[in-house]
VEXGU-485650 format. One record per residue (C-alpha): residue in one letter; x, y, z. Coordinates in steps of 0.5 Angstrom, whole numbers, padded with zeros to 4 digits, always signed. Layout:
% residues N
AXYZ ...
***
This chain:
% residues 410
M+0149-0065+0295 A+0153-0071+0300 G+0149-0076+0303 K+0147-0083+0302 A+0140-0085+0298 G+0134-0085+0303 R+0137-0080+0307 R+0135-0073+0308 P+0141-0069+0304 F+0146-0067+0309 G+0149-0060+0308 G+0150-0057+0301 V+0156-0054+0296 E+0156-0047+0293 A+0159-0046+0287 R+0163-0039+0288 K+0164-0034+0282 S+0169-0029+0281 R+0166-0022+0281 S+0171-0020+0275 S+0170-0026+0270 G+0164-0029+0273 K+0167-0036+0272 V+0167-0041+0278 V+0173-0041+0282 S+0172-0045+0288 Y+0166-0049+0292 R+0164-0048+0299 A+0161-0054+0303 T+0157-0052+0309 Y+0153-0056+0314 I+0149-0055+0321 G+0153-0059+0326 P+0150-0062+0333 D+0152-0055+0336 T+0147-0052+0331 D+0152-0047+0328 K+0154-0047+0321 H+0161-0050+0319 H+0164-0049+0312 R+0170-0050+0308 T+0172-0048+0301 F+0175-0053+0296 G+0178-0052+0289 D+0173-0057+0286 R+0166-0060+0288 I+0168-0067+0289 P+0173-0066+0295 A+0167-0061+0298 E+0162-0067+0297 M+0167-0072+0300 W+0168-0067+0306 L+0161-0067+0307 G+0161-0074+0307 E+0166-0075+0312 E+0163-0070+0317 R+0156-0074+0317 K+0160-0080+0318 L+0163-0077+0325 I+0156-0074+0327 D+0153-0081+0326 A+0159-0084+0330 G+0158-0079+0336 E+0166-0077+0334 W+0164-0070+0332 T+0168-0064+0334 P+0168-0057+0331 P+0172-0057+0325 K+0176-0051+0327 M+0178-0055+0334 R+0180-0061+0330 E+0185-0057+0326 A+0188-0053+0332 A+0190-0060+0334 F+0195-0061+0328 Q+0201-0058+0328 R+0201-0051+0325 L+0205-0049+0319 T+0208-0043+0317 L+0208-0040+0310 S+0215-0042+0308 E+0214-0049+0311 W+0208-0050+0307 A+0211-0047+0301 T+0216-0052+0302 E+0212-0058+0303 H+0208-0056+0297 V+0214-0056+0292 E+0217-0062+0295 S+0210-0066+0294 R+0210-0064+0286 T+0214-0067+0280 L+0218-0061+0277 A+0223-0060+0272 P+0230-0059+0276 G+0230-0052+0274 T+0223-0051+0276 Y+0224-0054+0283 R+0230-0049+0284 N+0227-0043+0282 Y+0221-0045+0287 M+0226-0046+0292 R+0229-0040+0291 M+0223-0036+0291 I+0221-0039+0298 R+0228-0037+0300 V+0228-0030+0297 Y+0221-0027+0298 L+0218-0031+0303 D+0223-0033+0309 P+0225-0026+0310 G+0218-0024+0312 L+0211-0026+0310 G+0214-0034+0311 K+0215-0033+0318 K+0207-0032+0319 Y+0203-0039+0320 V+0199-0040+0314 D+0192-0039+0317 E+0194-0032+0320 V+0196-0029+0313 T+0191-0024+0311 L+0189-0020+0305 A+0193-0014+0308 D+0199-0018+0309 V+0199-0021+0302 S+0198-0014+0299 A+0203-0011+0303 W+0208-0016+0301 H+0207-0015+0294 A+0208-0008+0294 R+0214-0009+0298 T+0217-0014+0293 K+0215-0010+0287 T+0219-0004+0290 E+0225-0008+0292 L+0225-0011+0285 R+0224-0004+0282 A+0230-0001+0286 R+0235-0007+0284 A+0233-0007+0277 R+0235+0001+0277 A+0241+0000+0281 S+0244-0006+0276 G+0242-0001+0270 R+0238-0006+0267 K+0235-0004+0260 N+0229-0008+0258 G+0226-0009+0265 D+0224-0006+0272 G+0223-0012+0276 A+0215-0012+0275 G+0216-0019+0271 E+0220-0022+0277 A+0215-0019+0282 A+0209-0022+0278 Q+0212-0029+0278 A+0213-0029+0285 Y+0206-0027+0287 K+0203-0033+0282 F+0208-0038+0286 V+0205-0035+0293 S+0198-0035+0290 S+0199-0043+0288 V+0202-0044+0295 F+0195-0041+0298 R+0191-0045+0293 S+0194-0052+0295 A+0193-0050+0302 V+0185-0049+0301 A+0185-0055+0297 R+0189-0059+0303 G+0184-0056+0308 L+0189-0051+0312 I+0185-0045+0310 D+0178-0043+0308 A+0180-0038+0303 S+0186-0036+0299 P+0188-0029+0302 A+0192-0028+0295 R+0187-0024+0292 V+0191-0018+0290 T+0188-0015+0283 G+0193-0015+0278 G+0198-0018+0282 G+0200-0024+0277 K+0200-0019+0271 Y+0205-0015+0268 R+0207-0012+0261 R+0213-0014+0258 K+0217-0008+0256 R+0221-0012+0251 K+0217-0014+0245 P+0219-0020+0241 V+0222-0019+0234 V+0220-0022+0228 L+0226-0023+0224 T+0227-0023+0216 S+0230-0029+0212 T+0236-0024+0211 E+0237-0023+0218 V+0236-0030+0220 K+0241-0032+0215 A+0246-0027+0217 I+0246-0030+0224 A+0246-0037+0222 E+0252-0036+0218 A+0256-0033+0224 L+0255-0039+0228 P+0260-0045+0228 E+0258-0050+0223 R+0255-0055+0227 L+0250-0050+0230 R+0247-0047+0224 G+0242-0053+0223 L+0240-0051+0230 A+0238-0044+0228 D+0235-0046+0222 L+0231-0051+0225 L+0228-0046+0231 S+0227-0041+0226 S+0223-0045+0221 S+0219-0050+0226 A+0218-0046+0232 L+0221-0051+0237 R+0223-0049+0244 I+0231-0049+0244 G+0230-0054+0250 E+0226-0059+0245 A+0231-0058+0239 R+0237-0059+0244 A+0234-0066+0246 L+0232-0069+0239 R+0235-0075+0237 R+0236-0078+0231 R+0230-0083+0231 D+0225-0076+0232 L+0227-0074+0225 D+0223-0077+0219 L+0227-0075+0213 R+0226-0081+0209 D+0222-0077+0204 L+0225-0069+0204 K+0218-0067+0201 A+0214-0070+0207 A+0219-0069+0213 S+0217-0068+0220 V+0220-0067+0227 M+0217-0071+0233 V+0218-0067+0239 Q+0218-0072+0246 Q+0223-0069+0250 N+0226-0063+0253 I+0232-0060+0256 S+0232-0056+0263 E+0237-0053+0267 G+0238-0056+0273 G+0242-0051+0276 K+0249-0050+0280 G+0252-0057+0280 V+0247-0061+0276 G+0247-0058+0269 S+0243-0060+0264 V+0237-0065+0265 I+0233-0069+0259 G+0226-0070+0261 P+0219-0070+0258 V+0216-0064+0255 K+0213-0058+0259 T+0206-0060+0257 E+0202-0066+0254 A+0200-0061+0248 A+0208-0060+0247 N+0208-0067+0245 R+0207-0067+0238 P+0210-0068+0231 V+0212-0062+0227 A+0212-0062+0219 I+0218-0058+0216 G+0219-0056+0209 E+0224-0059+0204 E+0229-0054+0204 L+0230-0055+0212 A+0230-0062+0211 T+0235-0062+0206 V+0239-0058+0211 L+0238-0063+0217 A+0240-0069+0213 D+0247-0066+0212 H+0247-0064+0219 V+0246-0071+0221 K+0251-0074+0217 R+0256-0069+0219 F+0255-0068+0226 A+0250-0072+0230 E+0251-0078+0234 S+0251-0085+0231 G+0245-0089+0232 R+0237-0088+0233 D+0238-0085+0240 G+0244-0081+0238 L+0243-0073+0239 V+0242-0069+0233 F+0245-0063+0236 P+0251-0066+0241 K+0257-0062+0244 P+0263-0063+0241 G+0266-0070+0243 G+0258-0072+0244 G+0253-0071+0250 L+0248-0066+0251 L+0249-0059+0248 P+0250-0054+0254 E+0246-0048+0255 S+0252-0044+0256 T+0255-0046+0249 W+0249-0045+0245 R+0248-0038+0249 Y+0256-0036+0248 A+0255-0038+0241 W+0249-0034+0240 I+0251-0028+0243 R+0257-0027+0238 A+0253-0029+0232 R+0248-0024+0233 N+0253-0018+0235 E+0257-0020+0228 A+0250-0020+0225 G+0249-0013+0227 L+0243-0015+0231 P+0245-0015+0239 D+0238-0015+0242 V+0236-0021+0239 K+0234-0027+0243 T+0234-0034+0242 H+0226-0034+0243 D+0225-0029+0237 L+0227-0035+0232 R+0221-0039+0235 H+0217-0032+0235 T+0219-0031+0228 S+0217-0038+0226 L+0210-0037+0229 T+0208-0030+0226 M+0210-0033+0219 A+0206-0039+0220 A+0200-0034+0222 R+0201-0030+0216 A+0201-0036+0212 G+0194-0037+0214 A+0195-0042+0220 T+0188-0042+0224 T+0189-0042+0232 A+0188-0049+0233 E+0194-0050+0228 L+0198-0045+0231 M+0197-0048+0238 H+0199-0055+0235 R+0205-0053+0232 A+0208-0049+0238 G+0206-0054+0243 H+0201-0049+0246 S+0195-0051+0251 E+0192-0045+0251 A+0189-0041+0245 R+0190-0034+0248 V+0198-0035+0247 A+0197-0037+0240 M+0193-0031+0239 I+0199-0027+0240 Y+0201-0029+0233 Q+0195-0028+0230 H+0195-0021+0232 A+0201-0020+0229 S+0198-0023+0222 E+0192-0018+0223 E+0198-0013+0222 R+0200-0016+0216 D+0192-0016+0213 R+0192-0009+0215 M+0198-0008+0210 I+0195-0012+0205 A+0188-0008+0205 E+0192-0001+0205 R+0196-0004+0199 V+0189-0006+0195 E+0186+0000+0196 A+0193+0004+0193 M+0192-0001+0187 A+0185+0001+0186 R+0187+0008+0186 E+0192+0007+0181 D+0187+0003+0177 E+0182+0009+0178 L+0187+0014+0176 A+0190+0010+0170 A+0182+0010+0167 R+0182+0017+0168 R+0188+0018+0164 E+0186+0013+0159 Q+0179+0017+0158 R+0182+0024+0157 R+0187+0021+0152 L+0181+0018+0148 Q+0177+0025+0149 R+0183+0029+0146 D+0183+0024+0140 E+0176+0025+0139 A+0177+0033+0139 S+0183+0032+0134 
***
């Protein structure tokens, strides 16, 4: 409720829940105005909803009140593309993320849906746009002969972006509720499943890489760092004083700025990604040797610089990786599979969900559970082996019993 102490409560705030999950997804503030009509606005949080009621009460008390919709009409209306651009420009984003969002506006909104005013877009409009986008991306994927995709992933990402644009419009008070309510719009199933590499396969790829990049592959497969986090490491981030208790401090990440910008070093993706990661003695020994031979000098020197110094370009790593995986006979393996392998092995070693989240730099347990599911497969295999061993012991006992019976008979 909003209102000052001693006054009759003004209006009310209702928590609105999702029908599917039962979770609170928004808050609707409602009051009866001097015109005796109900007026309401939906917000993403309770506090701004209560603040809005307080502001409306002040306008009534001052005799300056007019219906909220009349006041909104007095402001310049924004098209969806205009609002989406303002939404992106007002946020602090990594260069690559900013570039991707602006591309989505240009490719998926500007040609059609983006020309409509934000407050006139309906659920039917969003549903039609989503269906059309999926169809176009599927056709594009087929035309390009893409083996591991049908455009569903890109369509889901585009929908998630548009959904976030509408959520921010609700928070700003431009609309009462988001029309982006397409069931399953932001979900899709990956056709390609990550690969868990064997130690022999990791070694084959590493040995096929240029010598100055082998330590990078070893680090990714053992520590579960993201490639951007590893490329951003500086000498001060490595604690190799005791090789039996070595660690890596992850504090920065490299994102790709796009055409004309190149690689940009900045903070990690989330607060959870800012973390120390313990490494084994074998990897610590490899990194100690790598630092002596290839790292830049000084505490701020890059651990994995390009030849001659400076940030290792993503294209340099990608080109070397493709050659190495092909030479190792693993043409479909991706760099991310090294991280997936490391986390899967950690789960098999008995890491808890919290430990996996820390090691991976994940902020959601849901993501870490992927690797625990993989360990369940291993657990199932162990259970089957235990049963097989039990059967072998039983057979051995029966054979021994028959032998003893034969001995007694003779």
